[in-house]
Predicted model as a PDB file, atoms N, CA, C, CB and O in Angstrom, pLDDT in the B-factor column:
MODEL        1                                                                  
ATOM      1  N   UNK A   1       0.857  -1.175   0.000  1.00 48.00           N  
ATOM      2  CA  UNK A   1       0.000   0.000   0.000  1.00 48.00           C  
ATOM      3  C   UNK A   1       0.894   1.226   0.000  1.00 48.00           C  
ATOM      4  CB  UNK A   1      -0.970   0.004   1.225  1.00 48.00           C  
ATOM      5  O   UNK A   1       1.840   1.316   0.783  1.00 48.00           O  
ATOM      6  N   UNK A   2       0.601   2.146  -0.857  1.00 52.00           N  
ATOM      7  CA  UNK A   2       1.325   3.406  -0.897  1.00 52.00           C  
ATOM      8  C   UNK A   2       0.564   4.412  -0.059  1.00 52.00           C  
ATOM      9  CB  UNK A   2       1.508   3.913  -2.356  1.00 52.00           C  
ATOM     10  O   UNK A   2      -0.618   4.662  -0.295  1.00 52.00           O  
ATOM     11  N   UNK A   3       1.237   4.985   0.913  1.00 50.00           N  
ATOM     12  CA  UNK A   3       0.571   5.967   1.760  1.00 50.00           C  
ATOM     13  C   UNK A   3       0.528   7.307   1.036  1.00 50.00           C  
ATOM     14  CB  UNK A   3       1.292   6.103   3.129  1.00 50.00           C  
ATOM     15  O   UNK A   3       1.510   7.739   0.431  1.00 50.00           O  
ATOM     16  N   UNK A   4      -0.628   7.951   1.113  1.00 50.00           N  
ATOM     17  CA  UNK A   4      -0.864   9.193   0.400  1.00 50.00           C  
ATOM     18  C   UNK A   4      -0.754  10.375   1.346  1.00 50.00           C  
ATOM     19  CB  UNK A   4      -2.234   9.174  -0.274  1.00 50.00           C  
ATOM     20  O   UNK A   4      -0.665  10.228   2.565  1.00 50.00           O  
ATOM     21  N   UNK A   5      -0.763  11.551   0.739  1.00 52.00           N  
ATOM     22  CA  UNK A   5      -0.860  12.769   1.552  1.00 52.00           C  
ATOM     23  C   UNK A   5      -2.232  12.784   2.214  1.00 52.00           C  
ATOM     24  CB  UNK A   5      -0.636  14.065   0.682  1.00 52.00           C  
ATOM     25  O   UNK A   5      -3.195  12.240   1.673  1.00 52.00           O  
ATOM     26  N   UNK A   6      -2.319  13.404   3.379  1.00 50.00           N  
ATOM     27  CA  UNK A   6      -3.591  13.448   4.101  1.00 50.00           C  
ATOM     28  C   UNK A   6      -4.682  14.135   3.291  1.00 50.00           C  
ATOM     29  CB  UNK A   6      -3.414  14.160   5.430  1.00 50.00           C  
ATOM     30  O   UNK A   6      -5.853  13.773   3.410  1.00 50.00           O  
ATOM     31  N   UNK A   7      -4.323  15.120   2.469  1.00 51.00           N  
ATOM     32  CA  UNK A   7      -5.336  15.802   1.667  1.00 51.00           C  
ATOM     33  C   UNK A   7      -5.933  14.860   0.623  1.00 51.00           C  
ATOM     34  CB  UNK A   7      -4.734  17.036   0.981  1.00 51.00           C  
ATOM     35  O   UNK A   7      -7.098  15.007   0.254  1.00 51.00           O  
ATOM     36  N   UNK A   8      -5.142  13.885   0.140  1.00 49.00           N  
ATOM     37  CA  UNK A   8      -5.655  12.914  -0.829  1.00 49.00           C  
ATOM     38  C   UNK A   8      -6.650  11.961  -0.185  1.00 49.00           C  
ATOM     39  CB  UNK A   8      -4.505  12.123  -1.449  1.00 49.00           C  
ATOM     40  O   UNK A   8      -7.615  11.546  -0.827  1.00 49.00           O  
ATOM     41  N   UNK A   9      -6.427  11.613   1.069  1.00 48.00           N  
ATOM     42  CA  UNK A   9      -7.299  10.665   1.750  1.00 48.00           C  
ATOM     43  C   UNK A   9      -8.706  11.223   1.862  1.00 48.00           C  
ATOM     44  CB  UNK A   9      -6.751  10.327   3.138  1.00 48.00           C  
ATOM     45  O   UNK A   9      -9.679  10.475   1.763  1.00 48.00           O  
ATOM     46  N   UNK A  10      -8.825  12.515   2.066  1.00 51.00           N  
ATOM     47  CA  UNK A  10     -10.139  13.131   2.235  1.00 51.00           C  
ATOM     48  C   UNK A  10     -10.906  13.217   0.917  1.00 51.00           C  
ATOM     49  CB  UNK A  10      -9.990  14.520   2.834  1.00 51.00           C  
ATOM     50  O   UNK A  10     -12.134  13.308   0.929  1.00 51.00           O  
ATOM     51  N   UNK A  11     -10.204  13.189  -0.222  1.00 51.00           N  
ATOM     52  CA  UNK A  11     -10.885  13.369  -1.492  1.00 51.00           C  
ATOM     53  C   UNK A  11     -11.055  12.084  -2.285  1.00 51.00           C  
ATOM     54  CB  UNK A  11     -10.146  14.354  -2.313  1.00 51.00           C  
ATOM     55  O   UNK A  11     -11.884  12.041  -3.193  1.00 51.00           O  
ATOM     56  N   UNK A  12     -10.306  11.046  -1.978  1.00 53.00           N  
ATOM     57  CA  UNK A  12     -10.384   9.784  -2.707  1.00 53.00           C  
ATOM     58  C   UNK A  12     -11.148   8.757  -1.877  1.00 53.00           C  
ATOM     59  CB  UNK A  12      -8.969   9.259  -3.054  1.00 53.00           C  
ATOM     60  O   UNK A  12     -11.267   8.911  -0.662  1.00 53.00           O  
ATOM     61  N   UNK A  13     -11.668   7.712  -2.519  1.00 62.00           N  
ATOM     62  CA  UNK A  13     -12.333   6.653  -1.750  1.00 62.00           C  
ATOM     63  C   UNK A  13     -11.364   6.018  -0.760  1.00 62.00           C  
ATOM     64  CB  UNK A  13     -12.908   5.577  -2.692  1.00 62.00           C  
ATOM     65  O   UNK A  13     -10.170   5.894  -1.032  1.00 62.00           O  
ATOM     66  N   UNK A  14     -11.884   5.628   0.367  1.00 68.00           N  
ATOM     67  CA  UNK A  14     -11.053   5.025   1.408  1.00 68.00           C  
ATOM     68  C   UNK A  14     -10.523   3.675   0.930  1.00 68.00           C  
ATOM     69  CB  UNK A  14     -11.854   4.859   2.724  1.00 68.00           C  
ATOM     70  O   UNK A  14     -11.318   2.800   0.588  1.00 68.00           O  
ATOM     71  N   UNK A  15      -9.196   3.481   0.897  1.00 68.00           N  
ATOM     72  CA  UNK A  15      -8.640   2.218   0.417  1.00 68.00           C  
ATOM     73  C   UNK A  15      -8.828   1.061   1.386  1.00 68.00           C  
ATOM     74  CB  UNK A  15      -7.186   2.387   0.135  1.00 68.00           C  
ATOM     75  O   UNK A  15      -8.433  -0.065   1.085  1.00 68.00           O  
ATOM     76  N   UNK A  16      -9.432   1.322   2.556  1.00 68.00           N  
ATOM     77  CA  UNK A  16      -9.648   0.271   3.540  1.00 68.00           C  
ATOM     78  C   UNK A  16     -11.100  -0.178   3.613  1.00 68.00           C  
ATOM     79  CB  UNK A  16      -9.198   0.739   4.893  1.00 68.00           C  
ATOM     80  O   UNK A  16     -11.429  -1.048   4.420  1.00 68.00           O  
ATOM     81  N   UNK A  17     -11.977   0.391   2.791  1.00 70.00           N  
ATOM     82  CA  UNK A  17     -13.392   0.028   2.804  1.00 70.00           C  
ATOM     83  C   UNK A  17     -13.696  -0.863   1.609  1.00 70.00           C  
ATOM     84  CB  UNK A  17     -14.290   1.292   2.787  1.00 70.00           C  
ATOM     85  O   UNK A  17     -13.399  -0.512   0.467  1.00 70.00           O  
ATOM     86  N   UNK A  18     -14.291  -2.023   1.885  1.00 69.00           N  
ATOM     87  CA  UNK A  18     -14.607  -2.993   0.833  1.00 69.00           C  
ATOM     88  C   UNK A  18     -15.701  -2.481  -0.092  1.00 69.00           C  
ATOM     89  CB  UNK A  18     -15.031  -4.322   1.448  1.00 69.00           C  
ATOM     90  O   UNK A  18     -16.649  -1.826   0.342  1.00 69.00           O  
ATOM     91  N   UNK A  19     -15.550  -2.790  -1.364  1.00 70.00           N  
ATOM     92  CA  UNK A  19     -16.587  -2.489  -2.342  1.00 70.00           C  
ATOM     93  C   UNK A  19     -17.363  -3.735  -2.722  1.00 70.00           C  
ATOM     94  CB  UNK A  19     -15.979  -1.858  -3.581  1.00 70.00           C  
ATOM     95  O   UNK A  19     -18.331  -3.658  -3.479  1.00 70.00           O  
ATOM     96  N   UNK A  20     -16.945  -4.889  -2.199  1.00 70.00           N  
ATOM     97  CA  UNK A  20     -17.585  -6.163  -2.480  1.00 70.00           C  
ATOM     98  C   UNK A  20     -17.949  -6.822  -1.156  1.00 70.00           C  
ATOM     99  CB  UNK A  20     -16.659  -7.085  -3.332  1.00 70.00           C  
ATOM    100  O   UNK A  20     -17.376  -6.486  -0.119  1.00 70.00           O  
ATOM    101  N   UNK A  21     -18.890  -7.749  -1.180  1.00 68.00           N  
ATOM    102  CA  UNK A  21     -19.295  -8.401   0.079  1.00 68.00           C  
ATOM    103  C   UNK A  21     -18.205  -9.310   0.638  1.00 68.00           C  
ATOM    104  CB  UNK A  21     -20.568  -9.210  -0.137  1.00 68.00           C  
ATOM    105  O   UNK A  21     -17.411  -9.893  -0.099  1.00 68.00           O  
ATOM    106  N   UNK A  22     -18.197  -9.408   1.958  1.00 64.00           N  
ATOM    107  CA  UNK A  22     -17.266 -10.317   2.622  1.00 64.00           C  
ATOM    108  C   UNK A  22     -15.823  -9.975   2.354  1.00 64.00           C  
ATOM    109  CB  UNK A  22     -17.528 -11.722   2.193  1.00 64.00           C  
ATOM    110  O   UNK A  22     -15.444  -8.804   2.326  1.00 64.00           O  
ATOM    111  N   UNK A  23     -15.020 -10.997   2.158  1.00 65.00           N  
ATOM    112  CA  UNK A  23     -13.589 -10.813   1.935  1.00 65.00           C  
ATOM    113  C   UNK A  23     -13.233 -10.944   0.461  1.00 65.00           C  
ATOM    114  CB  UNK A  23     -12.792 -11.822   2.751  1.00 65.00           C  
ATOM    115  O   UNK A  23     -12.114 -11.336   0.132  1.00 65.00           O  
ATOM    116  N   UNK A  24     -14.164 -10.623  -0.434  1.00 73.00           N  
ATOM    117  CA  UNK A  24     -13.924 -10.774  -1.866  1.00 73.00           C  
ATOM    118  C   UNK A  24     -13.071  -9.654  -2.443  1.00 73.00           C  
ATOM    119  CB  UNK A  24     -15.234 -10.835  -2.598  1.00 73.00           C  
ATOM    120  O   UNK A  24     -12.459  -9.831  -3.497  1.00 73.00           O  
ATOM    121  N   UNK A  25     -13.018  -8.519  -1.784  1.00 76.00           N  
ATOM    122  CA  UNK A  25     -12.258  -7.377  -2.282  1.00 76.00           C  
ATOM    123  C   UNK A  25     -10.807  -7.511  -1.817  1.00 76.00           C  
ATOM    124  CB  UNK A  25     -12.882  -6.027  -1.792  1.00 76.00           C  
ATOM    125  O   UNK A  25     -10.405  -6.911  -0.820  1.00 76.00           O  
ATOM    126  N   UNK A  26     -10.026  -8.311  -2.556  1.00 83.00           N  
ATOM    127  CA  UNK A  26      -8.677  -8.650  -2.141  1.00 83.00           C  
ATOM    128  C   UNK A  26      -7.744  -7.456  -1.997  1.00 83.00           C  
ATOM    129  CB  UNK A  26      -8.099  -9.600  -3.107  1.00 83.00           C  
ATOM    130  O   UNK A  26      -6.984  -7.423  -1.029  1.00 83.00           O  
ATOM    131  N   UNK A  27      -7.751  -6.466  -2.901  1.00 84.00           N  
ATOM    132  CA  UNK A  27      -6.862  -5.312  -2.695  1.00 84.00           C  
ATOM    133  C   UNK A  27      -7.146  -4.580  -1.381  1.00 84.00           C  
ATOM    134  CB  UNK A  27      -6.999  -4.339  -3.858  1.00 84.00           C  
ATOM    135  O   UNK A  27      -6.218  -4.129  -0.710  1.00 84.00           O  
ATOM    136  N   UNK A  28      -8.410  -4.461  -1.014  1.00 81.00           N  
ATOM    137  CA  UNK A  28      -8.763  -3.786   0.241  1.00 81.00           C  
ATOM    138  C   UNK A  28      -8.291  -4.612   1.433  1.00 81.00           C  
ATOM    139  CB  UNK A  28     -10.291  -3.546   0.325  1.00 81.00           C  
ATOM    140  O   UNK A  28      -7.777  -4.059   2.405  1.00 81.00           O  
ATOM    141  N   UNK A  29      -8.460  -5.921   1.367  1.00 84.00           N  
ATOM    142  CA  UNK A  29      -8.017  -6.774   2.463  1.00 84.00           C  
ATOM    143  C   UNK A  29      -6.497  -6.705   2.616  1.00 84.00           C  
ATOM    144  CB  UNK A  29      -8.468  -8.227   2.231  1.00 84.00           C  
ATOM    145  O   UNK A  29      -5.988  -6.710   3.736  1.00 84.00           O  
ATOM    146  N   UNK A  30      -5.772  -6.643   1.497  1.00 87.00           N  
ATOM    147  CA  UNK A  30      -4.314  -6.505   1.557  1.00 87.00           C  
ATOM    148  C   UNK A  30      -3.926  -5.162   2.169  1.00 87.00           C  
ATOM    149  CB  UNK A  30      -3.699  -6.648   0.151  1.00 87.00           C  
ATOM    150  O   UNK A  30      -2.977  -5.085   2.949  1.00 87.00           O  
ATOM    151  N   UNK A  31      -4.657  -4.105   1.817  1.00 85.00           N  
ATOM    152  CA  UNK A  31      -4.391  -2.783   2.392  1.00 85.00           C  
ATOM    153  C   UNK A  31      -4.586  -2.795   3.905  1.00 85.00           C  
ATOM    154  CB  UNK A  31      -5.304  -1.726   1.751  1.00 85.00           C  
ATOM    155  O   UNK A  31      -3.809  -2.183   4.638  1.00 85.00           O  
ATOM    156  N   UNK A  32      -5.625  -3.493   4.376  1.00 83.00           N  
ATOM    157  CA  UNK A  32      -5.869  -3.575   5.816  1.00 83.00           C  
ATOM    158  C   UNK A  32      -4.716  -4.280   6.526  1.00 83.00           C  
ATOM    159  CB  UNK A  32      -7.189  -4.308   6.096  1.00 83.00           C  
ATOM    160  O   UNK A  32      -4.277  -3.852   7.593  1.00 83.00           O  
ATOM    161  N   UNK A  33      -4.233  -5.364   5.923  1.00 88.00           N  
ATOM    162  CA  UNK A  33      -3.118  -6.099   6.519  1.00 88.00           C  
ATOM    163  C   UNK A  33      -1.882  -5.211   6.590  1.00 88.00           C  
ATOM    164  CB  UNK A  33      -2.815  -7.380   5.714  1.00 88.00           C  
ATOM    165  O   UNK A  33      -1.189  -5.191   7.607  1.00 88.00           O  
ATOM    166  N   UNK A  34      -1.601  -4.479   5.515  1.00 90.00           N  
ATOM    167  CA  UNK A  34      -0.432  -3.600   5.503  1.00 90.00           C  
ATOM    168  C   UNK A  34      -0.570  -2.474   6.520  1.00 90.00           C  
ATOM    169  CB  UNK A  34      -0.222  -3.018   4.110  1.00 90.00           C  
ATOM    170  O   UNK A  34       0.409  -2.091   7.160  1.00 90.00           O  
ATOM    171  N   UNK A  35      -1.783  -1.941   6.671  1.00 86.00           N  
ATOM    172  CA  UNK A  35      -2.035  -0.877   7.645  1.00 86.00           C  
ATOM    173  C   UNK A  35      -1.778  -1.390   9.062  1.00 86.00           C  
ATOM    174  CB  UNK A  35      -3.488  -0.350   7.516  1.00 86.00           C  
ATOM    175  O   UNK A  35      -1.096  -0.731   9.847  1.00 86.00           O  
ATOM    176  N   UNK A  36      -2.319  -2.561   9.391  1.00 87.00           N  
ATOM    177  CA  UNK A  36      -2.114  -3.121  10.725  1.00 87.00           C  
ATOM    178  C   UNK A  36      -0.645  -3.466  10.963  1.00 87.00           C  
ATOM    179  CB  UNK A  36      -2.982  -4.366  10.915  1.00 87.00           C  
ATOM    180  O   UNK A  36      -0.134  -3.296  12.070  1.00 87.00           O  
ATOM    181  N   UNK A  37       0.023  -3.948   9.930  1.00 91.00           N  
ATOM    182  CA  UNK A  37       1.449  -4.248  10.063  1.00 91.00           C  
ATOM    183  C   UNK A  37       2.256  -2.977  10.337  1.00 91.00           C  
ATOM    184  CB  UNK A  37       1.970  -4.940   8.795  1.00 91.00           C  
ATOM    185  O   UNK A  37       3.187  -2.993  11.142  1.00 91.00           O  
ATOM    186  N   UNK A  38       1.898  -1.879   9.669  1.00 89.00           N  
ATOM    187  CA  UNK A  38       2.578  -0.610   9.900  1.00 89.00           C  
ATOM    188  C   UNK A  38       2.372  -0.144  11.344  1.00 89.00           C  
ATOM    189  CB  UNK A  38       2.070   0.459   8.914  1.00 89.00           C  
ATOM    190  O   UNK A  38       3.314   0.334  11.977  1.00 89.00           O  
ATOM    191  N   UNK A  39       1.152  -0.278  11.868  1.00 88.00           N  
ATOM    192  CA  UNK A  39       0.872   0.093  13.254  1.00 88.00           C  
ATOM    193  C   UNK A  39       1.631  -0.812  14.224  1.00 88.00           C  
ATOM    194  CB  UNK A  39      -0.639   0.022  13.534  1.00 88.00           C  
ATOM    195  O   UNK A  39       2.130  -0.345  15.247  1.00 88.00           O  
ATOM    196  N   UNK A  40       1.719  -2.096  13.907  1.00 91.00           N  
ATOM    197  CA  UNK A  40       2.438  -3.069  14.729  1.00 91.00           C  
ATOM    198  C   UNK A  40       3.897  -2.651  14.904  1.00 91.00           C  
ATOM    199  CB  UNK A  40       2.357  -4.472  14.098  1.00 91.00           C  
ATOM    200  O   UNK A  40       4.414  -2.640  16.021  1.00 91.00           O  
ATOM    201  N   UNK A  41       4.558  -2.308  13.798  1.00 92.00           N  
ATOM    202  CA  UNK A  41       5.952  -1.888  13.867  1.00 92.00           C  
ATOM    203  C   UNK A  41       6.091  -0.496  14.489  1.00 92.00           C  
ATOM    204  CB  UNK A  41       6.572  -1.902  12.474  1.00 92.00           C  
ATOM    205  O   UNK A  41       7.069  -0.225  15.185  1.00 92.00           O  
ATOM    206  N   UNK A  42       5.127   0.380  14.245  1.00 88.00           N  
ATOM    207  CA  UNK A  42       5.144   1.721  14.839  1.00 88.00           C  
ATOM    208  C   UNK A  42       5.166   1.640  16.366  1.00 88.00           C  
ATOM    209  CB  UNK A  42       3.920   2.534  14.369  1.00 88.00           C  
ATOM    210  O   UNK A  42       5.876   2.400  17.024  1.00 88.00           O  
ATOM    211  N   UNK A  43       4.387   0.716  16.921  1.00 89.00           N  
ATOM    212  CA  UNK A  43       4.330   0.542  18.376  1.00 89.00           C  
ATOM    213  C   UNK A  43       5.516  -0.227  18.922  1.00 89.00           C  
ATOM    214  CB  UNK A  43       3.059  -0.165  18.761  1.00 89.00           C  
ATOM    215  O   UNK A  43       5.721  -0.259  20.135  1.00 89.00           O  
ATOM    216  N   UNK A  44       6.298  -0.844  18.058  1.00 92.00           N  
ATOM    217  CA  UNK A  44       7.442  -1.622  18.522  1.00 92.00           C  
ATOM    218  C   UNK A  44       7.079  -3.005  19.018  1.00 92.00           C  
ATOM    219  CB  UNK A  44       8.140  -0.887  19.604  1.00 92.00           C  
ATOM    220  O   UNK A  44       7.836  -3.619  19.770  1.00 92.00           O  
ATOM    221  N   UNK A  45       5.919  -3.501  18.599  1.00 91.00           N  
ATOM    222  CA  UNK A  45       5.481  -4.825  19.041  1.00 91.00           C  
ATOM    223  C   UNK A  45       6.334  -5.947  18.454  1.00 91.00           C  
ATOM    224  CB  UNK A  45       4.029  -5.041  18.666  1.00 91.00           C  
ATOM    225  O   UNK A  45       6.204  -7.102  18.860  1.00 91.00           O  
ATOM    226  N   UNK A  46       7.188  -5.621  17.520  1.00 93.00           N  
ATOM    227  CA  UNK A  46       8.097  -6.617  16.958  1.00 93.00           C  
ATOM    228  C   UNK A  46       9.306  -6.863  17.863  1.00 93.00           C  
ATOM    229  CB  UNK A  46       8.566  -6.174  15.577  1.00 93.00           C  
ATOM    230  O   UNK A  46      10.062  -7.808  17.639  1.00 93.00           O  
ATOM    231  N   UNK A  47       9.491  -6.036  18.866  1.00 93.00           N  
ATOM    232  CA  UNK A  47      10.642  -6.156  19.769  1.00 93.00           C  
ATOM    233  C   UNK A  47      10.357  -7.162  20.883  1.00 93.00           C  
ATOM    234  CB  UNK A  47      10.999  -4.784  20.374  1.00 93.00           C  
ATOM    235  O   UNK A  47       9.237  -7.256  21.385  1.00 93.00           O  
ATOM    236  N   UNK A  48      11.382  -7.900  21.251  1.00 93.00           N  
ATOM    237  CA  UNK A  48      11.253  -8.981  22.223  1.00 93.00           C  
ATOM    238  C   UNK A  48      10.707  -8.505  23.564  1.00 93.00           C  
ATOM    239  CB  UNK A  48      12.591  -9.643  22.431  1.00 93.00           C  
ATOM    240  O   UNK A  48       9.950  -9.234  24.205  1.00 93.00           O  
ATOM    241  N   UNK A  49      11.068  -7.313  24.002  1.00 94.00           N  
ATOM    242  CA  UNK A  49      10.658  -6.847  25.324  1.00 94.00           C  
ATOM    243  C   UNK A  49       9.289  -6.166  25.359  1.00 94.00           C  
ATOM    244  CB  UNK A  49      11.679  -5.903  25.847  1.00 94.00           C  
ATOM    245  O   UNK A  49       8.850  -5.743  26.429  1.00 94.00           O  
ATOM    246  N   UNK A  50       8.607  -6.051  24.223  1.00 91.00           N  
ATOM    247  CA  UNK A  50       7.274  -5.420  24.215  1.00 91.00           C  
ATOM    248  C   UNK A  50       6.257  -6.369  24.843  1.00 91.00           C  
ATOM    249  CB  UNK A  50       6.841  -5.041  22.759  1.00 91.00           C  
ATOM    250  O   UNK A  50       6.229  -7.549  24.492  1.00 91.00           O  
ATOM    251  N   UNK A  51       5.417  -5.881  25.767  1.00 92.00           N  
ATOM    252  CA  UNK A  51       4.461  -6.769  26.442  1.00 92.00           C  
ATOM    253  C   UNK A  51       3.400  -7.371  25.516  1.00 92.00           C  
ATOM    254  CB  UNK A  51       3.775  -6.014  27.540  1.00 92.00           C  
ATOM    255  O   UNK A  51       2.795  -8.389  25.852  1.00 92.00           O  
ATOM    256  N   UNK A  52       3.171  -6.755  24.360  1.00 90.00           N  
ATOM    257  CA  UNK A  52       2.177  -7.292  23.426  1.00 90.00           C  
ATOM    258  C   UNK A  52       2.839  -7.813  22.147  1.00 90.00           C  
ATOM    259  CB  UNK A  52       1.137  -6.214  23.079  1.00 90.00           C  
ATOM    260  O   UNK A  52       2.239  -7.780  21.073  1.00 90.00           O  
ATOM    261  N   UNK A  53       4.054  -8.282  22.268  1.00 91.00           N  
ATOM    262  CA  UNK A  53       4.769  -8.823  21.114  1.00 91.00           C  
ATOM    263  C   UNK A  53       3.975  -9.984  20.516  1.00 91.00           C  
ATOM    264  CB  UNK A  53       6.195  -9.286  21.516  1.00 91.00           C  
ATOM    265  O   UNK A  53       3.510 -10.870  21.231  1.00 91.00           O  
ATOM    266  N   UNK A  54       3.831  -9.960  19.201  1.00 90.00           N  
ATOM    267  CA  UNK A  54       3.116 -11.018  18.502  1.00 90.00           C  
ATOM    268  C   UNK A  54       1.609 -10.815  18.436  1.00 90.00           C  
ATOM    269  CB  UNK A  54       3.400 -12.315  19.155  1.00 90.00           C  
ATOM    270  O   UNK A  54       0.912 -11.623  17.822  1.00 90.00           O  
ATOM    271  N   UNK A  55       1.090  -9.763  19.048  1.00 89.00           N  
ATOM    272  CA  UNK A  55      -0.355  -9.515  19.056  1.00 89.00           C  
ATOM    273  C   UNK A  55      -0.709  -8.273  18.227  1.00 89.00           C  
ATOM    274  CB  UNK A  55      -0.859  -9.346  20.503  1.00 89.00           C  
ATOM    275  O   UNK A  55      -0.060  -7.232  18.333  1.00 89.00           O  
ATOM    276  N   UNK A  56      -1.731  -8.408  17.417  1.00 88.00           N  
ATOM    277  CA  UNK A  56      -2.242  -7.277  16.656  1.00 88.00           C  
ATOM    278  C   UNK A  56      -3.503  -6.723  17.325  1.00 88.00           C  
ATOM    279  CB  UNK A  56      -2.537  -7.693  15.197  1.00 88.00           C  
ATOM    280  O   UNK A  56      -4.099  -5.759  16.845  1.00 88.00           O  
ATOM    281  N   UNK A  57      -3.892  -7.337  18.420  1.00 88.00           N  
ATOM    282  CA  UNK A  57      -5.107  -6.976  19.135  1.00 88.00           C  
ATOM    283  C   UNK A  57      -5.072  -5.518  19.597  1.00 88.00           C  
ATOM    284  CB  UNK A  57      -5.306  -7.901  20.331  1.00 88.00           C  
ATOM    285  O   UNK A  57      -4.101  -5.076  20.212  1.00 88.00           O  
ATOM    286  N   UNK A  58      -6.137  -4.781  19.294  1.00 85.00           N  
ATOM    287  CA  UNK A  58      -6.301  -3.423  19.776  1.00 85.00           C  
ATOM    288  C   UNK A  58      -5.579  -2.346  18.990  1.00 85.00           C  
ATOM    289  CB  UNK A  58      -5.860  -3.362  21.151  1.00 85.00           C  
ATOM    290  O   UNK A  58      -5.684  -1.170  19.338  1.00 85.00           O  
ATOM    291  N   UNK A  59      -4.846  -2.705  17.939  1.00 85.00           N  
ATOM    292  CA  UNK A  59      -4.095  -1.697  17.183  1.00 85.00           C  
ATOM    293  C   UNK A  59      -5.013  -0.681  16.515  1.00 85.00           C  
ATOM    294  CB  UNK A  59      -3.227  -2.370  16.132  1.00 85.00           C  
ATOM    295  O   UNK A  59      -4.795   0.525  16.632  1.00 85.00           O  
ATOM    296  N   UNK A  60      -6.040  -1.162  15.813  1.00 81.00           N  
ATOM    297  CA  UNK A  60      -6.928  -0.226  15.128  1.00 81.00           C  
ATOM    298  C   UNK A  60      -7.633   0.667  16.139  1.00 81.00           C  
ATOM    299  CB  UNK A  60      -7.958  -0.982  14.269  1.00 81.00           C  
ATOM    300  O   UNK A  60      -7.701   1.882  15.953  1.00 81.00           O  
ATOM    301  N   UNK A  61      -8.151   0.082  17.191  1.00 81.00           N  
ATOM    302  CA  UNK A  61      -8.893   0.860  18.190  1.00 81.00           C  
ATOM    303  C   UNK A  61      -8.016   1.949  18.808  1.00 81.00           C  
ATOM    304  CB  UNK A  61      -9.436  -0.064  19.292  1.00 81.00           C  
ATOM    305  O   UNK A  61      -8.483   3.059  19.061  1.00 81.00           O  
ATOM    306  N   UNK A  62      -6.747   1.626  19.050  1.00 83.00           N  
ATOM    307  CA  UNK A  62      -5.849   2.589  19.673  1.00 83.00           C  
ATOM    308  C   UNK A  62      -5.458   3.719  18.721  1.00 83.00           C  
ATOM    309  CB  UNK A  62      -4.607   1.885  20.171  1.00 83.00           C  
ATOM    310  O   UNK A  62      -5.250   4.850  19.159  1.00 83.00           O  
ATOM    311  N   UNK A  63      -5.356   3.423  17.429  1.00 76.00           N  
ATOM    312  CA  UNK A  63      -4.805   4.391  16.483  1.00 76.00           C  
ATOM    313  C   UNK A  63      -5.803   4.920  15.451  1.00 76.00           C  
ATOM    314  CB  UNK A  63      -3.662   3.774  15.771  1.00 76.00           C  
ATOM    315  O   UNK A  63      -5.406   5.682  14.570  1.00 76.00           O  
ATOM    316  N   UNK A  64      -7.074   4.549  15.527  1.00 73.00           N  
ATOM    317  CA  UNK A  64      -8.012   4.948  14.473  1.00 73.00           C  
ATOM    318  C   UNK A  64      -8.226   6.453  14.393  1.00 73.00           C  
ATOM    319  CB  UNK A  64      -9.335   4.273  14.690  1.00 73.00           C  
ATOM    320  O   UNK A  64      -8.680   6.943  13.359  1.00 73.00           O  
ATOM    321  N   UNK A  65      -7.919   7.195  15.434  1.00 71.00           N  
ATOM    322  CA  UNK A  65      -8.119   8.647  15.380  1.00 71.00           C  
ATOM    323  C   UNK A  65      -7.091   9.345  14.504  1.00 71.00           C  
ATOM    324  CB  UNK A  65      -8.068   9.229  16.775  1.00 71.00           C  
ATOM    325  O   UNK A  65      -7.217  10.542  14.247  1.00 71.00           O  
ATOM    326  N   UNK A  66      -6.070   8.621  14.038  1.00 67.00           N  
ATOM    327  CA  UNK A  66      -5.133   9.190  13.059  1.00 67.00           C  
ATOM    328  C   UNK A  66      -5.837   9.480  11.746  1.00 67.00           C  
ATOM    329  CB  UNK A  66      -3.949   8.238  12.821  1.00 67.00           C  
ATOM    330  O   UNK A  66      -5.445  10.388  11.014  1.00 67.00           O  
ATOM    331  N   UNK A  67      -6.870   8.714  11.448  1.00 62.00           N  
ATOM    332  CA  UNK A  67      -7.519   8.804  10.140  1.00 62.00           C  
ATOM    333  C   UNK A  67      -8.377  10.057  10.061  1.00 62.00           C  
ATOM    334  CB  UNK A  67      -8.375   7.556   9.870  1.00 62.00           C  
ATOM    335  O   UNK A  67      -9.144  10.338  10.982  1.00 62.00           O  
ATOM    336  N   UNK A  68      -8.259  10.817   8.968  1.00 57.00           N  
ATOM    337  CA  UNK A  68      -9.115  11.993   8.820  1.00 57.00           C  
ATOM    338  C   UNK A  68     -10.595  11.586   8.803  1.00 57.00           C  
ATOM    339  CB  UNK A  68      -8.755  12.761   7.530  1.00 57.00           C  
ATOM    340  O   UNK A  68     -10.960  10.576   8.201  1.00 57.00           O  
ATOM    341  N   UNK A  69     -11.413  12.357   9.446  1.00 56.00           N  
ATOM    342  CA  UNK A  69     -12.847  12.081   9.477  1.00 56.00           C  
ATOM    343  C   UNK A  69     -13.243  11.088  10.551  1.00 56.00           C  
ATOM    344  CB  UNK A  69     -13.292  11.569   8.147  1.00 56.00           C  
ATOM    345  O   UNK A  69     -14.426  10.788  10.708  1.00 56.00           O  
ATOM    346  N   UNK A  70     -12.270  10.570  11.297  1.00 57.00           N  
ATOM    347  CA  UNK A  70     -12.582   9.633  12.370  1.00 57.00           C  
ATOM    348  C   UNK A  70     -13.138  10.382  13.573  1.00 57.00           C  
ATOM    349  CB  UNK A  70     -11.333   8.824  12.769  1.00 57.00           C  
ATOM    350  O   UNK A  70     -12.796  11.536  13.829  1.00 57.00           O  
ATOM    351  N   UNK A  71     -13.989   9.703  14.288  1.00 57.00           N  
ATOM    352  CA  UNK A  71     -14.449  10.267  15.555  1.00 57.00           C  
ATOM    353  C   UNK A  71     -14.352   9.176  16.612  1.00 57.00           C  
ATOM    354  CB  UNK A  71     -15.916  10.823  15.442  1.00 57.00           C  
ATOM    355  O   UNK A  71     -13.892   8.071  16.326  1.00 57.00           O  
ATOM    356  N   UNK A  72     -14.771   9.473  17.794  1.00 54.00           N  
ATOM    357  CA  UNK A  72     -14.625   8.504  18.886  1.00 54.00           C  
ATOM    358  C   UNK A  72     -15.657   7.417  18.863  1.00 54.00           C  
ATOM    359  CB  UNK A  72     -14.688   9.195  20.194  1.00 54.00           C  
ATOM    360  O   UNK A  72     -15.556   6.495  19.671  1.00 54.00           O  
ATOM    361  N   UNK A  73     -16.651   7.454  17.990  1.00 50.00           N  
ATOM    362  CA  UNK A  73     -17.699   6.443  17.948  1.00 50.00           C  
ATOM    363  C   UNK A  73     -17.284   5.317  17.085  1.00 50.00           C  
ATOM    364  CB  UNK A  73     -18.999   7.015  17.459  1.00 50.00           C  
ATOM    365  O   UNK A  73     -18.036   4.356  16.919  1.00 50.00           O  
TER     366      UNK A  73                                                      
ENDMDL                                                                          
END                                                                             
């Protein structure tokens, strides 16, 4: 996934929202995996001493406010 400028995110369709039912939209599913992987490394969960090493649990919930247009709901 190529990360865009924040101004592009507000004007283009969200690359993380499926346009097909279920998991049929493979490019979107790949984008989600890459996004979570980026958050995983950002938090340092790849390091041996991190208490949540190996877990992707809670990454989106903790960081979703980075996304433009996000709110607390």
